C-alpha positions in Angstrom: -3.7 23.6 1.4 -5.9 26.4 2.8 -8.5 24.3 4.6 -10.6 27.3 5.4 -11.9 27.1 1.8 -13.8 23.9 2.7 -16.6 25.5 4.7 -16.7 28.4 2.1 -17.9 25.8 -0.4 -21.1 25.5 1.6 -21.3 29.1 2.7 -21.3 30.6 -0.9 -24.5 28.8 -2.1 -26.0 29.3 1.4 -25.3 33.0 1.1 -27.0 33.0 -2.3 -30.0 31.4 -0.7 -30.2 34.1 2.0 -29.8 37.0 -0.5 -32.5 35.7 -2.8 -34.8 34.8 0.0 -34.6 38.3 1.6 -34.0 40.6 -1.3 -34.8 38.7 -4.5 -38.5 39.6 -4.8 -37.7 43.2 -4.2 -34.7 43.7 -6.4 -36.0 41.8 -9.4 -35.0 39.0 -11.8 -31.6 40.4 -12.8 -30.4 40.4 -9.2 -31.8 36.9 -8.6 -30.1 35.6 -11.8 -26.8 37.1 -10.8 -26.8 35.8 -7.3 -28.5 32.5 -8.0 -26.1 31.5 -10.9 -22.9 32.9 -9.5 -23.2 31.1 -6.1 -22.8 27.5 -7.5 -20.3 28.7 -10.1 -18.0 30.3 -7.5 -18.4 27.1 -5.4 -17.4 25.1 -8.5 -14.3 27.2 -9.1 -13.3 26.8 -5.4 -13.9 23.0 -5.7 -11.7 22.8 -8.8 -8.9 24.7 -7.0 -9.1 22.3 -4.0 -9.2 19.3 -6.4 -6.0 20.6 -8.1 -4.3 20.9 -4.7 -5.3 17.4 -3.7 -4.0 16.1 -7.0 -0.7 17.9 -6.6 -0.2 16.6 -3.0 -1.1 13.0 -4.1 1.4 13.1 -6.9 4.3 13.7 -4.5 6.4 10.5 -3.8 6.6 8.5 -0.6 9.1 6.0 0.6 7.8 3.0 2.4 8.6 -0.5 3.6 12.4 -0.2 3.6 13.8 1.6 6.7 17.3 1.9 5.3 16.2 3.7 2.2 13.9 5.9 4.3 16.9 6.9 6.5 19.1 7.6 3.5 16.5 9.8 1.8 15.7 11.6 5.1 19.4 12.3 5.6 20.0 13.4 2.0 17.3 16.1 2.2 18.2 17.0 5.8 14.6 16.6 6.8 13.6 19.8 5.1 11.8 18.3 2.2 11.2 14.9 3.8 9.1 14.0 6.8 8.0 10.8 8.5 4.2 10.1 8.9 2.2 7.2 10.3 -0.6 6.4 7.9 -3.2 3.7 7.4 -2.6 1.7 4.2 -5.4 -0.3 2.7 -4.5 -3.4 0.8 -6.4 -6.5 -0.2 -9.3 -5.6 2.1 -7.1 -5.1 5.2 -5.9 -1.9 6.8 -2.5 -1.6 8.5 -0.6 1.2 10.2 2.6 2.0 8.3 5.4 4.6 8.7 6.1 6.4 5.4 8.5 9.1 4.4 6.7 11.8 2.4 9.0 13.9 0.1 7.9 17.3 -1.1 9.3 17.0 -4.7 7.7 16.1 -8.0 7.7 12.3 -8.4 9.9 12.2 -11.6 12.4 14.7 -10.2 12.7 12.8 -7.0 13.3 9.4 -8.7 16.0 10.9 -10.9 17.6 12.6 -8.0 17.5 9.5 -5.8 19.1 7.4 -8.6 21.8 10.0 -9.1 22.6 10.1 -5.4 22.5 6.3 -5.1 19.6 6.5 -2.6 17.9 3.8 -4.5 19.0 1.5 -7.3 17.4 0.9 -10.6 17.0 -2.7 -9.8 14.9 -1.9 -6.7 12.6 0.3 -8.9 12.4 -2.3 -11.7 11.5 -5.1 -9.2 8.6 -3.2 -8.0 7.3 -2.2 -11.4 4.4 -4.7 -11.5 3.8 -4.9 -7.8 0.8 -3.5 -5.9 1.3 0.1 -4.8 1.3 -1.0 -1.1 4.3 -3.3 -1.9 6.5 -0.8 -3.7 9.3 1.1 -2.1 8.7 4.4 -3.9 5.2 5.2 -5.0 3.0 8.3 -5.5 1.4 9.4 -2.2 -2.1 9.0 -3.6 -1.6 5.3 -4.1 -1.1 4.4 -0.4 -1.7 7.6 1.6 -4.2 9.8 -0.2 -4.5 13.4 1.0 -7.4 14.1 3.3 -8.1 17.4 5.1 -10.4 18.2 8.0 -11.7 21.6 9.0 -13.4 21.9 12.3 -15.6 24.9 13.2 -16.0 23.7 16.8 -18.0 21.5 19.0 -21.7 21.1 18.2 -22.7 19.4 21.4 -21.4 16.9 23.9 -23.5 14.6 26.0 -21.5 12.5 28.5 -18.8 10.9 26.4 -20.7 11.4 23.1 -19.2 14.3 21.1 -20.3 15.8 17.8 -18.2 18.4 16.0 -18.9 20.7 13.1 -16.1 19.0 11.1 -15.8 18.8 7.3 -13.8 16.2 5.4 -12.3 16.8 2.0 -10.8 13.8 0.3 -11.0 12.0 -3.1 -14.6 10.9 -2.5 -16.0 14.1 -1.3 -14.2 16.4 -3.8 -15.6 14.2 -6.6 -19.1 14.8 -5.4 -18.4 18.5 -4.8 -17.4 18.9 -8.5 -20.5 17.0 -9.7 -22.9 18.9 -7.5 -21.5 22.4 -8.2 -20.6 21.8 -11.9 -23.8 20.1 -13.1 -25.7 22.3 -10.7 -24.3 25.5 -12.2 -25.4 24.4 -15.7 -28.9 23.6 -14.4 -29.0 27.1 -12.7 -28.0 28.7 -16.0 -30.6 26.7 -17.9 -33.3 27.6 -15.3 -32.9 31.4 -16.0 -34.4 30.7 -19.5 -36.8 27.9 -18.5 -38.4 30.0 -15.6 -37.9 33.3 -17.4 -41.7 33.8 -18.0 -42.5 33.5 -14.3 -43.3 36.5 -12.0 -40.4 38.1 -10.1 -41.6 36.6 -6.8 -41.9 33.1 -8.2 -38.5 33.4 -10.0 -36.8 34.5 -6.8 -38.4 31.7 -4.8 -37.3 29.1 -7.3 -33.6 30.2 -7.2 -33.8 30.5 -3.4 -34.7 26.8 -3.2 -32.1 25.8 -5.8 -29.3 27.5 -3.9 -30.4 26.0 -0.6 -30.5 22.6 -2.3 -26.9 22.9 -3.4 -25.8 24.1 0.1 -27.6 21.1 1.8 -26.0 18.6 -0.6 -22.6 20.0 0.1 -23.2 19.6 3.8 -24.1 16.0 3.1 -21.0 15.1 1.2 -18.5 17.2 3.3 -19.8 16.3 6.7 -17.3 14.2 8.6 -19.7 13.1 11.3 -22.7 11.0 10.4 -24.9 13.4 12.4 -23.7 16.3 10.4 -24.1 14.3 7.2 -27.7 13.7 8.4 -28.3 17.4 8.6 -27.5 17.7 4.9 -29.5 14.5 4.3 -32.6 16.1 5.8 -31.9 19.4 4.1 -32.0 17.9 0.6 -35.2 16.1 1.6 -36.8 19.4 2.7 -35.7 21.1 -0.5 -37.0 18.3 -2.7 -40.4 18.8 -0.9 -40.4 22.5 -1.7 -39.3 22.1 -5.3 -41.4 19.1 -6.3 -44.5 20.9 -5.0 -43.2 24.2 -6.2 -46.5 25.0 -8.0 -48.5 24.4 -4.9 -51.6 25.9 -6.2 -52.1 22.6 -8.1 -53.2 20.1 -5.5 -51.7 17.2 -7.5 -48.2 18.8 -7.4 -48.5 19.5 -3.7 -49.5 15.8 -3.2 -46.5 14.6 -5.1 -44.2 16.8 -2.9 -45.9 15.4 0.2 -45.5 11.8 -1.1 -41.8 12.4 -1.6 -41.4 13.9 1.8 -43.3 11.1 3.6 -41.5 8.2 1.8 -38.2 9.8 2.5 -39.0 10.1 6.2 -39.7 6.3 6.3 -36.2 5.7 5.0 -34.7 8.3 7.3 -36.1 6.4 10.3 -33.9 3.5 9.2 -30.9 5.9 9.0 -31.5 7.2 12.5 -31.9 3.7 13.9 -28.6 2.7 12.2 -26.8 5.7 13.8 -28.2 4.7 17.2 -26.8 1.2 16.8 -23.4 2.7 16.1 -23.7 5.0 19.1 -24.3 1.9 21.3 -21.3 0.2 19.8 -19.2 3.4 20.1 -20.1 3.7 23.8 -19.3 0.1 24.5 -15.9 0.5 22.8 -15.1 3.8 24.5 -15.8 2.3 27.9 -14.0 -0.9 27.0 -11.0 -1.5 24.8 -10.6 2.1 23.4 -10.6 3.2 27.0 -10.9 7.0 27.0 -14.6 7.2 27.3 -15.1 9.5 24.4 -17.0 8.4 21.3 -18.7 9.9 18.3 -20.1 9.1 14.8 -17.0 10.6 13.2 -15.7 8.7 10.2 -12.3 8.3 11.8 -13.8 7.0 15.0 -16.0 4.5 13.1 -12.9 3.3 11.3 -11.1 2.9 14.6 -14.1 1.1 15.9 -13.9 -1.4 13.0 -10.2 -1.8 13.4 -10.6 -2.7 17.1 -12.7 -5.8 16.5 -16.1 -4.4 15.6 -16.0 -5.5 12.0 -17.5 -8.7 10.7 -14.0 -9.6 9.7 -13.5 -10.2 13.4 -16.8 -12.0 13.2 -15.8 -14.6 10.7 -16.7 -17.1 13.4 -19.4 -15.0 15.2 -21.0 -13.1 12.3 -24.4 -14.7 12.7 -26.0 -12.0 14.6 -24.2 -11.8 17.9 -21.9 -9.3 19.5 -20.4 -6.2 18.0 -20.2 -7.8 14.5 -24.0 -8.6 14.6 -24.7 -5.0 15.7 -22.6 -3.6 12.9 -24.5 -5.7 10.4 -27.9 -4.5 11.8 -26.6 -0.9 11.7 -25.4 -1.2 8.0 -28.8 -2.8 7.0 -30.6 0.1 8.7 -28.4 2.7 7.0 -29.2 0.9 3.7 -32.9 1.4 4.4 -32.2 5.1 4.6 -30.3 4.8 1.3 -33.3 3.1 -0.4 -35.5 6.0 0.6 -33.2 8.8 -0.6 -32.0 6.9 -3.7 -35.4 5.5 -4.6 -34.8 1.7 -4.4 -37.3 -1.0 -3.9 -39.4 -0.8 -1.7 -39.2 3.0 -1.2 -38.8 3.9 -4.9 -42.4 5.1 -5.4 -41.8 8.7 -4.8 -39.3 9.4 -7.6 -41.6 9.0 -10.6 -44.1 11.4 -9.0 -41.2 13.9 -8.4 -41.8 14.9 -12.0 -44.5 17.3 -10.8 -41.9 20.0 -10.2 -40.4 22.2 -13.0 -38.0 20.3 -15.3 -34.8 21.8 -14.0 -35.8 20.5 -10.6 -36.0 17.0 -12.0 -32.5 17.4 -13.5 -31.1 18.6 -10.2 -32.7 15.8 -8.1 -32.0 13.0 -10.6 -28.6 13.9 -11.9 -26.5 15.9 -9.5 -27.8 15.8 -6.0 -30.3 14.0 -3.9 -30.7 10.5 -5.4 -27.0 9.9 -5.4 -26.8 10.4 -1.6 -27.3 6.7 -0.8 -24.5 5.6 -3.1 -22.2 8.2 -1.6 -23.1 7.2 2.0 -22.3 3.5 1.4 -19.1 4.3 -0.4 -18.0 6.6 2.4 -18.7 3.9 4.9 -17.4 1.1 2.7 -15.0 0.0 5.5 -18.1 -0.6 7.7 -20.2 -2.4 5.0 -17.5 -4.6 3.4 -17.8 -7.5 5.9 -21.1 -6.6 7.6 -23.5 -9.6 8.0 -27.0 -10.1 9.3 -27.7 -13.7 10.3 -24.8 -14.9 8.1 -26.1 -13.0 5.0 -23.7 -10.2 3.7 -25.4 -6.8 3.8 -23.7 -5.9 0.5 -25.3 -9.0 -1.0 -28.7 -7.7 0.0 -27.7 -4.3 -1.5 -26.8 -6.0 -4.8 -30.0 -8.0 -5.0 -32.2 -4.9 -4.3 -30.2 -2.9 -6.8 -30.5 -5.5 -9.6 -34.2 -6.0 -9.0 -34.8 -2.3 -9.0 -32.8 -1.8 -12.2 -34.8 -4.5 -14.0 -38.3 -3.4 -12.7 -37.8 0.3 -13.4 -36.2 -0.4 -16.8 -39.3 -2.4 -17.9 -41.6 0.3 -16.6 -39.8 3.0 -18.6 -40.5 1.1 -21.8 -44.3 1.6 -21.3 -44.4 5.3 -20.3 -45.8 8.1 -22.6 -44.8 11.1 -20.5 -41.2 11.9 -21.5 -40.2 12.9 -18.0 -41.6 9.7 -16.5 -39.5 7.7 -19.0 -36.5 9.5 -17.7 -37.6 9.1 -14.1 -37.9 5.4 -14.3 -34.6 5.4 -16.2 -33.0 7.1 -13.2 -34.4 4.6 -10.8 -33.0 1.8 -13.0 -29.5 3.4 -13.3 -29.4 3.9 -9.5 -30.1 0.2 -9.3 -27.0 -0.4 -11.4 -25.0 1.8 -8.9 -26.3 -0.2 -5.9 -25.5 -3.4 -7.8 -22.0 -2.1 -8.1 -21.6 -1.2 -4.4 -23.1 -4.5 -3.5 -20.4 -6.2 -5.5 -17.8 -4.0 -3.6 -17.0 -2.2 -6.9 -17.2 1.2 -5.1 -15.0 2.9 -7.7 -17.0 1.6 -10.6 -20.3 2.8 -9.0 -18.9 6.3 -8.4 -17.7 6.4 -12.0 -21.2 5.5 -13.2 -22.5 8.2 -10.8 -20.4 10.8 -12.6 -21.2 9.7 -16.1 -24.9 9.4 -15.3 -24.9 12.9 -13.9 -23.8 14.2 -17.3 -26.1 12.3 -19.6 -29.2 12.2 -17.3 -28.9 16.0 -16.7 -28.6 16.4 -20.5 -31.7 14.3 -21.1 -33.8 16.0 -18.5 -32.9 19.5 -19.6 -33.4 18.4 -23.2 -36.8 17.1 -22.3 -37.5 20.5 -20.7 -36.5 22.2 -23.9 -39.0 20.0 -25.8 -41.7 20.6 -23.3 -41.0 24.3 -23.5 -41.5 24.2 -27.2 -44.5 21.8 -27.4 -46.3 22.7 -24.2 -46.9 19.0 -23.6 -45.1 16.2 -21.8 -46.7 13.4 -23.8 -44.5 11.9 -26.5 -47.6 10.9 -28.5 -48.1 14.6 -29.1 -44.5 15.2 -30.2 -42.6 13.9 -33.3 -40.7 15.5 -36.1 -38.8 17.9 -33.9 -35.3 17.2 -35.2 -35.6 19.9 -37.9 -37.3 22.6 -35.8 -35.1 22.0 -32.7 -31.7 20.9 -34.1 -29.5 21.6 -31.1 -31.9 19.9 -28.7 -32.1 16.9 -31.0 -28.3 16.5 -31.5 -27.6 16.8 -27.8 -30.4 14.5 -26.7 -29.3 12.0 -29.3 -25.9 11.9 -27.7 -27.4 11.6 -24.2 -29.8 8.8 -25.3 -27.0 6.7 -26.8 -24.8 7.3 -23.7 -27.7 6.1 -21.5 -28.1 3.1 -23.8 -24.4 2.2 -23.2 -23.4 2.6 -26.8 -19.7 1.7 -27.3 -17.1 4.5 -26.6 -19.7 6.8 -24.9 -19.5 7.3 -21.2 -22.4 5.1 -20.2 -20.8 2.2 -22.0 -17.6 2.1 -19.9 -19.2 2.9 -16.5 -22.1 0.5 -16.8 -20.0 -2.3 -18.1 -17.4 -1.8 -15.5 -20.1 -2.5 -12.9 -21.3 -5.6 -14.8 -17.7 -6.8 -15.1 -17.2 -6.6 -11.4 -20.5 -8.6 -10.8 -19.2 -11.1 -13.4 -16.0 -11.4 -11.4 -17.9 -12.0 -8.2 -19.7 -14.9 -9.8 -16.2 -16.5 -10.1 -15.4 -16.1 -6.4 -16.2 -19.0 -4.1 -19.5 -18.5 -2.3 -23.0 -17.9 -3.7 -21.5 -17.7 -7.2 -24.9 -18.7 -8.8 -26.5 -15.6 -7.2 -23.9 -13.3 -8.7 -24.3 -15.0 -12.1 -28.0 -14.4 -11.9 -27.5 -10.8 -10.9 -25.1 -10.4 -13.9 -27.8 -11.8 -16.2 -30.4 -9.4 -14.8 -28.0 -6.5 -15.4 -27.3 -7.5 -19.0 -31.1 -7.9 -19.7 -31.7 -4.5 -18.1 -29.1 -3.0 -20.4 -31.1 -4.3 -23.4 -34.2 -2.7 -22.0 -32.3 0.5 -21.5 -31.3 0.6 -25.2 -34.9 -0.1 -26.3 -36.5 2.7 -24.2 -33.8 5.1 -25.1 -34.3 4.6 -28.9 -38.1 4.8 -28.3 -37.7 8.2 -26.6 -35.7 9.6 -29.6 -38.1 8.1 -32.2 -41.3 9.3 -30.6 -39.9 12.8 -29.9 -37.8 13.7 -32.9 -38.7 11.6 -35.9 -41.8 11.2 -38.0 -44.4 13.9 -38.3 -45.3 16.4 -35.6 -48.5 15.3 -33.8 -49.0 18.2 -31.5 -50.4 21.7 -31.8 -48.7 25.0 -32.4 -45.3 25.6 -34.0 -42.3 24.3 -32.0 -39.1 26.2 -32.1 -35.6 25.9 -30.7 -35.0 27.1 -27.2 -32.9 30.2 -26.4 -29.2 30.0 -26.1 -29.3 30.2 -22.4 -31.0 26.8 -22.5 -29.1 25.2 -25.4 -25.6 26.1 -24.3 -25.9 24.0 -21.1 -27.1 21.1 -23.3 -24.1 21.4 -25.5 -21.7 21.4 -22.5 -23.4 18.4 -21.0 -23.4 16.5 -24.3 -19.6 17.1 -24.5 -19.3 15.8 -21.0 -21.4 12.7 -21.8 -18.8 11.9 -24.4 -15.5 12.9 -22.7 -16.4 11.5 -19.3 -15.7 8.1 -20.8 -11.9 9.1 -20.7 -12.1 8.8 -16.9 -12.5 5.0 -17.0 -11.1 3.5 -20.2 -9.8 -0.1 -19.6 -6.1 -0.6 -19.8 -6.2 -2.9 -22.8 -8.0 -0.1 -24.8 -5.0 2.2 -24.6 -1.4 2.1 -25.7 1.4 2.0 -23.1 2.1 5.7 -23.5 -1.5 6.5 -22.3 -1.6 3.8 -19.6 -1.7 6.4 -16.9 -5.2 7.5 -18.1 -6.6 4.0 -17.9 -9.2 3.3 -15.3 -8.3 6.7 -13.8 -11.4 7.6 -11.8 -12.2 4.2 -10.4 -8.5 3.5 -9.7 -8.2 6.8 -7.9 -10.7 5.6 -5.3 -9.2 2.2 -4.6 -6.9 3.6 -1.9 -9.8 5.3 0.0 -12.5 2.6 -0.1 -12.5 -1.0 1.1 -11.3 -3.7 -1.3 -13.7 -6.5 -2.2 -12.9 -10.2 -2.9 -12.0 -9.6 -6.5 -8.9 -7.7 -5.4 -7.2 -11.0 -4.7 -8.0 -12.5 -8.1 -5.3 -13.1 -10.7 -4.7 -10.0 -12.7 -4.6 -11.7 -16.1 -7.8 -13.6 -15.3 -9.5 -10.3 -14.4 -8.4 -8.8 -17.7 -9.9 -11.7 -19.6 -13.2 -11.3 -17.7 -13.2 -7.6 -18.4 -12.7 -8.2 -22.1 -15.6 -10.7 -22.0 -17.8 -8.3 -20.2 -17.1 -5.4 -22.5 -17.7 -7.6 -25.6 -21.0 -8.8 -24.2 -22.0 -5.2 -23.3 -21.1 -3.9 -26.7 -23.0 -6.6 -28.5 -26.1 -6.0 -26.3 -26.0 -2.2 -26.7 -25.4 -2.2 -30.5 -27.8 -5.1 -31.1 -30.7 -3.7 -29.2 -30.1 -0.1 -30.4 -30.3 -1.6 -33.9 -33.4 -3.6 -32.9 -35.0 -0.5 -31.6 -34.3 1.3 -34.9 -35.7 -1.5 -36.9 -38.7 -1.9 -34.7 -39.6 1.8 -34.2 -38.4 3.4 -37.4 -40.2 1.0 -39.8 -43.6 2.4 -39.0 -45.2 5.6 -37.7 -46.1 5.4 -34.0 -49.8 5.0 -34.7 -49.1 1.7 -36.5 -46.6 0.2 -34.0 -48.3 -2.5 -32.0 -46.6 -1.4 -28.7 -47.9 2.1 -29.1 -51.5 1.1 -29.9 -51.6 -2.3 -28.2 -54.6 -4.7 -28.1 -55.3 -8.0 -26.3 -52.5 -9.4 -24.1 -50.1 -6.7 -25.3 -52.4 -4.0 -24.0 -52.7 -5.7 -20.6 -48.9 -6.1 -20.5 -48.3 -2.5 -21.4 -50.9 -1.3 -18.9 -49.2 -3.4 -16.2 -45.8 -1.9 -16.9 -47.3 1.6 -17.4 -48.5 1.3 -13.8 -45.0 0.2 -12.8 -46.0 -3.4 -12.0 -48.9 -2.0 -9.9 -46.6 -1.8 -7.0 -47.8 1.6 -5.9 -51.4 0.6 -6.2 -51.1 -2.7 -4.4 -48.6 -1.8 -1.7 -49.3 1.8 -1.2 -52.9 2.6 -2.2 -54.4 -0.7 -1.4 -52.1 -1.8 1.4 -50.3 1.0 3.3 -52.9 3.7 2.9 -56.0 1.7 4.1 -53.9 0.1 6.9 -52.8 3.5 8.1 -56.3 4.8 7.8 -57.7 1.9 9.8 -54.9 2.2 12.4 -55.6 5.9 12.7 -59.3 5.1 13.2 -58.5 2.6 15.9 -56.1 4.9 17.6 -58.7 7.7 17.6 -61.5 5.4 18.7 -59.8 3.5 21.5 -56.9 5.6 22.6 -57.8 9.2 21.9 -61.6 9.1 22.4 -62.1 6.2 24.8 -58.9 6.3 26.8 -57.9 9.9 26.9 -61.1 11.9 26.4 -63.7 9.7 28.0 -61.3 7.8 30.3 -58.7 10.3 31.7 -60.3 13.7 31.1 -64.0 12.9 31.6 -63.3 10.0 34.0 -61.4 12.3 36.4 -64.4 14.6 36.4 -66.8 11.7 37.0 -64.6 10.4 39.9 -64.6 13.8 41.5 -68.4 14.0 41.2 -68.9 10.5 42.7 -66.5 11.2 45.5 -68.3 14.4 46.2 -71.6 12.5 46.4 -70.0 10.0 48.9 -68.6 12.8 51.0 -71.9 14.7 50.9 -73.7 11.6 52.2 -71.5 11.6 55.3 -72.2 15.3 56.0 -75.6 14.9 57.7 -75.2 17.7 60.3 -76.0 15.3 63.2 -73.7 15.2 66.1 -74.4 11.5 66.8 -73.2 10.5 63.3 -70.0 12.4 63.8 -69.3 10.8 67.2 -69.8 7.3 65.7 -67.2 8.0 63.0 -64.8 9.5 65.6 -65.1 6.4 67.8 -64.6 4.0 64.8 -61.5 5.9 63.8 -60.1 5.8 67.4 -60.3 2.0 67.3 -59.3 1.2 63.7 -56.3 3.5 63.4 -54.3 2.1 66.4 -55.0 -1.4 65.2 -53.6 -0.6 61.7 -50.5 1.0 63.3 -49.9 -2.1 65.4 -50.3 -4.5 62.4 -48.3 -2.3 60.0 -45.2 -2.0 62.2 -43.9 -5.6 61.9 -44.9 -5.7 58.2 -42.8 -2.5 57.5 -39.9 -4.0 59.5 -40.0 -7.2 57.4 -40.1 -5.3 54.1 -37.2 -3.1 55.2 -35.0 -6.2 56.1 -36.0 -7.8 52.8 -34.9 -4.8 50.7 -31.7 -4.3 52.7 -30.7 -7.9 52.1 -31.2 -7.7 48.3 -34.4 -9.7 48.4 -32.7 -12.9 49.7 -34.5 -13.3 52.9 
């Protein structure tokens, strides 16, 4: 593989950012459109080529476990097509070093050739047919030794033994995010040329400048091999979100929303920084101790080595209650998760995301679907080997992640049911779906969470861009001023209809399989010894949230597209440059389900397609407790989970139809509530009043009071009046004292001279033994 293409993935959109920033305003919209759209498209084509190369390498066979067969194969191919490698194999939650023999031939061709040359017998192949990949003699490389490529531009800085390199890592996890970011991002860029087409040339150029920089920063985040380099991208997307949310900065409300997003993310980022510092401390101790070479970093490979050498909580099975390296890793993971709650909008740092709707609608689609808010999921998945056994005072960190995720999913789903602004419905929906993803990673279902990340990117980008199309036609974001648009906007209606049902988890659509795969893993965890009732409760919360999701999805479609039009003007379909991306995303929202169909859904001839995306990540992420459960029992649980999910999705979609379609919105009690229902809806409309109580009535007054105290007692009293003015007053008083001694009389000067002649020798005589005693005391270490 040509690894030099890896940094080019970042350079292309960054070059688009530079060209539009310096020349876009001057050269006009055509130039901006060409550069702004082609940059992510070129990056997507490059990413697709790299993905194809990875797939081809991972499809090659390897021989493992049996040294005799390895030797026969190596001799048969004279070492030209076969080479020995030492790799780390992950199986059942444990990592082990193993020597494999990689063969540069297609898998089927090699098996046939090996059988023909008697290098392996059919019995040996048959015996391994149902075994785990790590236990088979011949297996595809991607099952036990997935390809991973590193490209290093050089050393960033080195302080003592701490080294940070400009190193980029391309493997199955990062290439998946690269394709999502550049693919979905390209469609959003194309859509934006129509949505922002009526803006001035300068504003148009500024918008695409920010979009290209956003893509480049997100690629740095997912490709950075070192946590510090990842943090550069982490901060880069935070800066771009601030610029894009407050894009129309002439409106003070928009600017305030951008500032809110920026400040809340900085709170989370403080946790990320503290987590990295904990890992630096552990790395230094290990480098000066058992690792021995004195060099350490925050590189993913070094952190994995750190865990393998006793830093993990697995080694802390007996000592995992807060002490030693294991306790420090638990604290580090908890702090990193604080950073994830800020970036991915989880309780308690979720309050910024609904206000992020202030930016243009394509910005909302880019932030919610393809880039920023998925960063926390990616980070935990990338560091799954660190999180899998981490504990804080005996509490698993992933358990905390799961509880926060389930709580966020439920609270945000309930809030979405009461919103009138179409973009805020989708914003709270995003927070809720991110909660599902955190519930998945908390259950150690990293593959399922990444699968839901991909499917969510399709249908949520589709819904946001569809909402933008509706807003573009109605000039309003209020669903109470919409209605009856299915005839005047047929393509927008059809595509959003698909997106809403995918979001609701309707059977056979992408959201159904990805969401229920997460819930199945949570259900499986409830059958593992230890805190099973907690996992059962989390599963119940997830199922109830799925019901809420179906209800608010149907409500959005009903309020927007059915009934009579309640707004002003004459809505019309958006131009093709906006509807074509909607059609592509709708197709993706349907076909993405093929990446994760359960095995019992498919015939034996298509078994290789089953569970494809989640399964492809099993060899590169840590395995959870369910990996050791009986296979048949897991299949029965998965069938149970899918049946429950299908019943809930179909039932509540039907309930939504019956509830919402029977009457016009003005006659539906929930839309015109009175009494207790009005109070309940107002409570949910204000998102459980969390922002008002915690932020506006709690944090903001506390910060204001603290600022006043700091100004009053530290800045004014201590610095200004104390140090600055005080030094002046001391000088004045000393000058007064000195002036009093300057009388001009010789007798006064003679008295002072005589006093000094007596006092100074006495002080010298008394000070000499005291000085000798102090010297001896310090020389003896304070023991005398």
